[in-house]
N, CA, C and O atoms as a GROMACS GRO file, in nm:
protein
  360
    1MET      N    1  -8.369   9.485  13.208
    1MET     CA    2  -8.402   9.625  13.187
    1MET      C    3  -8.550   9.636  13.147
    1MET      O    4  -8.593   9.570  13.052
    2ARG      N    5  -8.625   9.715  13.217
    2ARG     CA    6  -8.768   9.733  13.187
    2ARG      C    7  -8.782   9.827  13.068
    2ARG      O    8  -8.718   9.932  13.062
    3THR      N    9  -8.866   9.789  12.975
    3THR     CA   10  -8.894   9.874  12.860
    3THR      C   11  -9.028   9.942  12.881
    3THR      O   12  -9.115   9.891  12.953
    4VAL      N   13  -9.045  10.056  12.820
    4VAL     CA   14  -9.164  10.138  12.843
    4VAL      C   15  -9.220  10.187  12.710
    4VAL      O   16  -9.146  10.214  12.616
    5LEU      N   17  -9.352  10.196  12.706
    5LEU     CA   18  -9.419  10.262  12.595
    5LEU      C   19  -9.442  10.407  12.633
    5LEU      O   20  -9.462  10.440  12.750
    6TYR      N   21  -9.438  10.492  12.534
    6TYR     CA   22  -9.461  10.635  12.555
    6TYR      C   23  -9.564  10.684  12.454
    6TYR      O   24  -9.557  10.652  12.336
    7MET      N   25  -9.658  10.763  12.503
    7MET     CA   26  -9.748  10.837  12.415
    7MET      C   27  -9.683  10.972  12.393
    7MET      O   28  -9.663  11.048  12.488
    8ILE      N   29  -9.652  11.002  12.270
    8ILE     CA   30  -9.588  11.128  12.234
    8ILE      C   31  -9.692  11.216  12.167
    8ILE      O   32  -9.753  11.176  12.068
    9ILE      N   33  -9.711  11.334  12.220
    9ILE     CA   34  -9.800  11.431  12.158
    9ILE      C   35  -9.712  11.539  12.096
    9ILE      O   36  -9.640  11.610  12.167
   10GLU      N   37  -9.719  11.550  11.967
   10GLU     CA   38  -9.640  11.649  11.894
   10GLU      C   39  -9.732  11.762  11.850
   10GLU      O   40  -9.838  11.739  11.793
   11ARG      N   41  -9.690  11.884  11.878
   11ARG     CA   42  -9.765  12.002  11.831
   11ARG      C   43  -9.673  12.081  11.739
   11ARG      O   44  -9.558  12.108  11.772
   12PHE      N   45  -9.727  12.117  11.624
   12PHE     CA   46  -9.648  12.185  11.522
   12PHE      C   47  -9.667  12.335  11.533
   12PHE      O   48  -9.781  12.381  11.540
   13PRO      N   49  -9.559  12.412  11.533
   13PRO     CA   50  -9.571  12.558  11.538
   13PRO      C   51  -9.663  12.609  11.427
   13PRO      O   52  -9.651  12.567  11.312
   14ASN      N   53  -9.752  12.698  11.463
   14ASN     CA   54  -9.848  12.754  11.369
   14ASN      C   55  -9.937  12.649  11.302
   14ASN      O   56 -10.000  12.676  11.200
   15GLY      N   57  -9.943  12.528  11.363
   15GLY     CA   58 -10.028  12.424  11.308
   15GLY      C   59  -9.984  12.372  11.173
   15GLY      O   60 -10.065  12.318  11.098
   16ASP      N   61  -9.856  12.388  11.140
   16ASP     CA   62  -9.805  12.354  11.007
   16ASP      C   63  -9.702  12.240  11.018
   16ASP      O   64  -9.590  12.264  11.063
   17PRO      N   65  -9.738  12.118  10.979
   17PRO     CA   66  -9.644  12.006  10.988
   17PRO      C   67  -9.552  11.991  10.867
   17PRO      O   68  -9.479  11.893  10.858
   18SER      N   69  -9.554  12.085  10.774
   18SER     CA   70  -9.480  12.067  10.648
   18SER      C   71  -9.329  12.053  10.668
   18SER      O   72  -9.267  11.974  10.597
   19ALA      N   73  -9.269  12.125  10.761
   19ALA     CA   74  -9.124  12.112  10.784
   19ALA      C   75  -9.089  11.974  10.840
   19ALA      O   76  -8.985  11.918  10.806
   20VAL      N   77  -9.176  11.921  10.924
   20VAL     CA   78  -9.155  11.786  10.978
   20VAL      C   79  -9.165  11.684  10.864
   20VAL      O   80  -9.082  11.594  10.854
   21GLY      N   81  -9.265  11.698  10.780
   21GLY     CA   82  -9.280  11.608  10.667
   21GLY      C   83  -9.161  11.611  10.573
   21GLY      O   84  -9.117  11.507  10.524
   22ALA      N   85  -9.108  11.730  10.548
   22ALA     CA   86  -8.992  11.742  10.460
   22ALA      C   87  -8.870  11.672  10.519
   22ALA      O   88  -8.799  11.600  10.449
   23ARG      N   89  -8.844  11.693  10.649
   23ARG     CA   90  -8.729  11.627  10.713
   23ARG      C   91  -8.748  11.476  10.714
   23ARG      O   92  -8.653  11.402  10.688
   24PHE      N   93  -8.868  11.432  10.744
   24PHE     CA   94  -8.896  11.288  10.746
   24PHE      C   95  -8.870  11.226  10.609
   24PHE      O   96  -8.808  11.119  10.600
   25ARG      N   97  -8.917  11.290  10.503
   25ARG     CA   98  -8.894  11.236  10.368
   25ARG      C   99  -8.746  11.234  10.333
   25ARG      O  100  -8.699  11.144  10.264
   26GLU      N  101  -8.671  11.334  10.380
   26GLU     CA  102  -8.528  11.344  10.349
   26GLU      C  103  -8.441  11.252  10.435
   26GLU      O  104  -8.347  11.192  10.384
   27ARG      N  105  -8.473  11.241  10.566
   27ARG     CA  106  -8.381  11.173  10.658
   27ARG      C  107  -8.442  11.057  10.736
   27ARG      O  108  -8.372  10.989  10.811
   28GLY      N  109  -8.572  11.034  10.718
   28GLY     CA  110  -8.637  10.924  10.790
   28GLY      C  111  -8.677  10.966  10.931
   28GLY      O  112  -8.680  11.085  10.963
   29ARG      N  113  -8.708  10.869  11.014
   29ARG     CA  114  -8.760  10.895  11.148
   29ARG      C  115  -8.651  10.937  11.247
   29ARG      O  116  -8.683  10.993  11.352
   30LEU      N  117  -8.525  10.911  11.216
   30LEU     CA  118  -8.410  10.952  11.298
   30LEU      C  119  -8.410  10.887  11.438
   30LEU      O  120  -8.373  10.951  11.536
   31LEU      N  121  -8.452  10.762  11.444
   31LEU     CA  122  -8.456  10.692  11.572
   31LEU      C  123  -8.319  10.639  11.612
   31LEU      O  124  -8.249  10.580  11.530
   32PRO      N  125  -8.279  10.659  11.736
   32PRO     CA  126  -8.156  10.595  11.785
   32PRO      C  127  -8.184  10.447  11.811
   32PRO      O  128  -8.299  10.407  11.826
   33ASP      N  129  -8.078  10.367  11.817
   33ASP     CA  130  -8.094  10.227  11.855
   33ASP      C  131  -8.159  10.221  11.992
   33ASP      O  132  -8.125  10.298  12.081
   34GLY      N  133  -8.253  10.129  12.010
   34GLY     CA  134  -8.323  10.116  12.137
   34GLY      C  135  -8.454  10.191  12.144
   34GLY      O  136  -8.519  10.191  12.249
   35VAL      N  137  -8.494  10.256  12.033
   35VAL     CA  138  -8.623  10.326  12.025
   35VAL      C  139  -8.694  10.275  11.901
   35VAL      O  140  -8.635  10.267  11.793
   36GLU      N  141  -8.822  10.241  11.917
   36GLU     CA  142  -8.902  10.191  11.805
   36GLU      C  143  -9.032  10.268  11.793
   36GLU      O  144  -9.100  10.295  11.892
   37TYR      N  145  -9.065  10.303  11.672
   37TYR     CA  146  -9.196  10.361  11.639
   37TYR      C  147  -9.297  10.248  11.638
   37TYR      O  148  -9.270  10.142  11.582
   38ARG      N  149  -9.414  10.269  11.700
   38ARG     CA  150  -9.519  10.168  11.701
   38ARG      C  151  -9.640  10.208  11.617
   38ARG      O  152  -9.687  10.128  11.536
   39ALA      N  153  -9.690  10.329  11.634
   39ALA     CA  154  -9.808  10.373  11.559
   39ALA      C  155  -9.824  10.523  11.575
   39ALA      O  156  -9.768  10.582  11.668
   40SER      N  157  -9.900  10.585  11.484
   40SER     CA  158  -9.927  10.729  11.498
   40SER      C  159 -10.059  10.765  11.433
   40SER      O  160 -10.110  10.695  11.346
   41TRP      N  161 -10.112  10.878  11.479
   41TRP     CA  162 -10.238  10.933  11.430
   41TRP      C  163 -10.223  11.083  11.421
   41TRP      O  164 -10.160  11.145  11.507
   42MET      N  165 -10.280  11.142  11.318
   42MET     CA  166 -10.278  11.288  11.299
   42MET      C  167 -10.417  11.344  11.326
   42MET      O  168 -10.518  11.282  11.293
   43GLU      N  169 -10.421  11.462  11.386
   43GLU     CA  170 -10.547  11.536  11.389
   43GLU      C  171 -10.580  11.573  11.245
   43GLU      O  172 -10.489  11.604  11.168
   44PRO      N  173 -10.706  11.569  11.207
   44PRO     CA  174 -10.742  11.603  11.068
   44PRO      C  175 -10.694  11.742  11.026
   44PRO      O  176 -10.665  11.764  10.908
   45SER      N  177 -10.683  11.835  11.119
   45SER     CA  178 -10.637  11.970  11.086
   45SER      C  179 -10.486  11.975  11.063
   45SER      O  180 -10.436  12.073  11.007
   46GLY      N  181 -10.411  11.871  11.106
   46GLY     CA  182 -10.266  11.871  11.093
   46GLY      C  183 -10.194  11.945  11.205
   46GLY      O  184 -10.073  11.962  11.198
   47VAL      N  185 -10.266  11.988  11.307
   47VAL     CA  186 -10.207  12.065  11.416
   47VAL      C  187 -10.121  11.979  11.508
   47VAL      O  188 -10.021  12.025  11.561
   48SER      N  189 -10.161  11.852  11.526
   48SER     CA  190 -10.092  11.764  11.621
   48SER      C  191 -10.082  11.623  11.567
   48SER      O  192 -10.161  11.581  11.482
   49CYS      N  193  -9.983  11.552  11.618
   49CYS     CA  194  -9.964  11.411  11.588
   49CYS      C  195  -9.953  11.338  11.722
   49CYS      O  196  -9.894  11.390  11.817
   50PHE      N  197 -10.009  11.218  11.728
   50PHE     CA  198 -10.004  11.135  11.848
   50PHE      C  199  -9.932  11.007  11.810
   50PHE      O  200  -9.976  10.935  11.720
   51GLN      N  201  -9.822  10.977  11.878
   51GLN     CA  202  -9.742  10.859  11.845
   51GLN      C  203  -9.726  10.771  11.968
   51GLN      O  204  -9.720  10.819  12.081
   52VAL      N  205  -9.719  10.642  11.944
   52VAL     CA  206  -9.678  10.548  12.048
   52VAL      C  207  -9.539  10.500  12.009
   52VAL      O  208  -9.516  10.450  11.899
   53MET      N  209  -9.447  10.517  12.104
   53MET     CA  210  -9.308  10.477  12.084
   53MET      C  211  -9.269  10.380  12.196
   53MET      O  212  -9.321  10.391  12.307
   54TRP      N  213  -9.181  10.288  12.167
   54TRP     CA  214  -9.124  10.197  12.263
   54TRP      C  215  -8.979  10.237  12.280
   54TRP      O  216  -8.911  10.266  12.181
   55ALA      N  217  -8.930  10.238  12.403
   55ALA     CA  218  -8.790  10.273  12.424
   55ALA      C  219  -8.734  10.194  12.542
   55ALA      O  220  -8.803  10.168  12.640
   56GLU      N  221  -8.609  10.156  12.529
   56GLU     CA  222  -8.542  10.088  12.639
   56GLU      C  223  -8.524  10.180  12.758
   56GLU      O  224  -8.520  10.134  12.872
   57SER      N  225  -8.514  10.311  12.732
   57SER     CA  226  -8.499  10.407  12.842
   57SER      C  227  -8.548  10.545  12.795
   57SER      O  228  -8.554  10.573  12.675
   58ARG      N  229  -8.582  10.627  12.890
   58ARG     CA  230  -8.623  10.764  12.859
   58ARG      C  231  -8.506  10.842  12.800
   58ARG      O  232  -8.527  10.931  12.717
   59ILE      N  233  -8.385  10.811  12.840
   59ILE     CA  234  -8.266  10.879  12.786
   59ILE      C  235  -8.260  10.861  12.634
   59ILE      O  236  -8.233  10.956  12.561
   60LEU      N  237  -8.284  10.739  12.587
   60LEU     CA  238  -8.282  10.714  12.443
   60LEU      C  239  -8.396  10.787  12.372
   60LEU      O  240  -8.377  10.841  12.263
   61LEU      N  241  -8.512  10.789  12.434
   61LEU     CA  242  -8.624  10.864  12.375
   61LEU      C  243  -8.590  11.012  12.365
   61LEU      O  244  -8.622  11.077  12.265
   62ASP      N  245  -8.526  11.065  12.468
   62ASP     CA  246  -8.487  11.207  12.467
   62ASP      C  247  -8.387  11.237  12.355
   62ASP      O  248  -8.386  11.347  12.301
   63GLN      N  249  -8.302  11.140  12.320
   63GLN     CA  250  -8.210  11.159  12.207
   63GLN      C  251  -8.289  11.179  12.079
   63GLN      O  252  -8.255  11.264  11.997
   64TRP      N  253  -8.394  11.101  12.061
   64TRP     CA  254  -8.478  11.116  11.943
   64TRP      C  255  -8.549  11.253  11.945
   64TRP      O  256  -8.553  11.321  11.842
   65ILE      N  257  -8.602  11.291  12.059
   65ILE     CA  258  -8.672  11.420  12.071
   65ILE      C  259  -8.580  11.535  12.034
   65ILE      O  260  -8.622  11.628  11.967
   66GLU      N  261  -8.455  11.529  12.077
   66GLU     CA  262  -8.360  11.637  12.046
   66GLU      C  263  -8.339  11.653  11.896
   66GLU      O  264  -8.308  11.764  11.850
   67ARG      N  265  -8.354  11.547  11.819
   67ARG     CA  266  -8.336  11.553  11.673
   67ARG      C  267  -8.452  11.624  11.603
   67ARG      O  268  -8.442  11.658  11.485
   68TRP      N  269  -8.564  11.646  11.677
   68TRP     CA  270  -8.683  11.707  11.619
   68TRP      C  271  -8.728  11.832  11.692
   68TRP      O  272  -8.818  11.901  11.645
   69ARG      N  273  -8.669  11.862  11.806
   69ARG     CA  274  -8.717  11.970  11.894
   69ARG      C  275  -8.721  12.106  11.824
   69ARG      O  276  -8.801  12.192  11.862
   70ASP      N  277  -8.638  12.128  11.723
   70ASP     CA  278  -8.640  12.256  11.653
   70ASP      C  279  -8.767  12.275  11.569
   70ASP      O  280  -8.798  12.387  11.528
   71LEU      N  281  -8.840  12.165  11.544
   71LEU     CA  282  -8.960  12.172  11.460
   71LEU      C  283  -9.089  12.138  11.532
   71LEU      O  284  -9.198  12.164  11.481
   72VAL      N  285  -9.078  12.079  11.653
   72VAL     CA  286  -9.194  12.022  11.720
   72VAL      C  287  -9.190  12.054  11.869
   72VAL      O  288  -9.083  12.054  11.930
   73ASP      N  289  -9.306  12.080  11.927
   73ASP     CA  290  -9.321  12.087  12.073
   73ASP      C  291  -9.373  11.952  12.119
   73ASP      O  292  -9.474  11.904  12.068
   74PHE      N  293  -9.306  11.891  12.216
   74PHE     CA  294  -9.338  11.755  12.260
   74PHE      C  295  -9.399  11.752  12.399
   74PHE      O  296  -9.360  11.827  12.488
   75THR      N  297  -9.496  11.663  12.416
   75THR     CA  298  -9.543  11.619  12.546
   75THR      C  299  -9.524  11.468  12.548
   75THR      O  300  -9.564  11.399  12.455
   76VAL      N  301  -9.462  11.417  12.655
   76VAL     CA  302  -9.431  11.274  12.665
   76VAL      C  303  -9.502  11.217  12.787
   76VAL      O  304  -9.489  11.268  12.898
   77VAL      N  305  -9.578  11.108  12.764
   77VAL     CA  306  -9.650  11.043  12.873
   77VAL      C  307  -9.614  10.895  12.871
   77VAL      O  308  -9.645  10.826  12.774
   78PRO      N  309  -9.550  10.844  12.978
   78PRO     CA  310  -9.526  10.699  12.985
   78PRO      C  311  -9.662  10.627  12.997
   78PRO      O  312  -9.748  10.669  13.073
   79VAL      N  313  -9.679  10.520  12.921
   79VAL     CA  314  -9.803  10.443  12.923
   79VAL      C  315  -9.772  10.294  12.925
   79VAL      O  316  -9.659  10.252  12.900
   80MET      N  317  -9.873  10.215  12.956
   80MET     CA  318  -9.862  10.070  12.946
   80MET      C  319  -9.991  10.016  12.885
   80MET      O  320 -10.095  10.083  12.888
   81GLU      N  321  -9.983   9.897  12.832
   81GLU     CA  322 -10.104   9.836  12.777
   81GLU      C  323 -10.201   9.810  12.891
   81GLU      O  324 -10.160   9.780  13.003
   82SER      N  325 -10.328   9.822  12.862
   82SER     CA  326 -10.430   9.803  12.964
   82SER      C  327 -10.422   9.665  13.028
   82SER      O  328 -10.440   9.652  13.149
   83THR      N  329 -10.394   9.563  12.949
   83THR     CA  330 -10.384   9.428  13.006
   83THR      C  331 -10.272   9.418  13.109
   83THR      O  332 -10.286   9.351  13.211
   84GLU      N  333 -10.161   9.486  13.082
   84GLU     CA  334 -10.050   9.487  13.178
   84GLU      C  335 -10.090   9.560  13.305
   84GLU      O  336 -10.060   9.514  13.415
   85PHE      N  337 -10.159   9.673  13.291
   85PHE     CA  338 -10.204   9.747  13.408
   85PHE      C  339 -10.296   9.663  13.494
   85PHE      O  340 -10.276   9.650  13.615
   86TRP      N  341 -10.398   9.604  13.430
   86TRP     CA  342 -10.499   9.531  13.507
   86TRP      C  343 -10.442   9.402  13.565
   86TRP      O  344 -10.489   9.356  13.669
   87ALA      N  345 -10.342   9.344  13.502
   87ALA     CA  346 -10.279   9.223  13.557
   87ALA      C  347 -10.208   9.255  13.688
   87ALA      O  348 -10.194   9.168  13.774
   88GLY      N  349 -10.163   9.379  13.705
   88GLY     CA  350 -10.094   9.420  13.826
   88GLY      C  351 -10.186   9.465  13.937
   88GLY      O  352 -10.140   9.494  14.048
   89GLN      N  353 -10.317   9.471  13.909
   89GLN     CA  354 -10.415   9.514  14.010
   89GLN      C  355 -10.474   9.391  14.077
   89GLN      O  356 -10.549   9.316  14.015
   90ASN      N  357 -10.441   9.372  14.201
   90ASN     CA  358 -10.493   9.253  14.271
   90ASN      C  359 -10.600   9.290  14.367
   90ASN      O  360 -10.656   9.203  14.435
   0.00000   0.00000   0.00000
């Protein structure tokens, strides 16, 4: 089974991440088995978060997204490490 990295762009309604922070502190990241958090960065204004996630399948990633969709607007971009990309370019 091929695994994939995803760049997740989260946008918070009204630029306010406080509801996401409260749920995270109360319930954790809410990841299903087969999905792993790798890293994240916040815009200094708090309007958006950029995360790299690893998932065995997009279906599993979508399960995680559904647990947060009421608080976050998501954009999902499949990505690969640059070394993997360039190794495939002959």
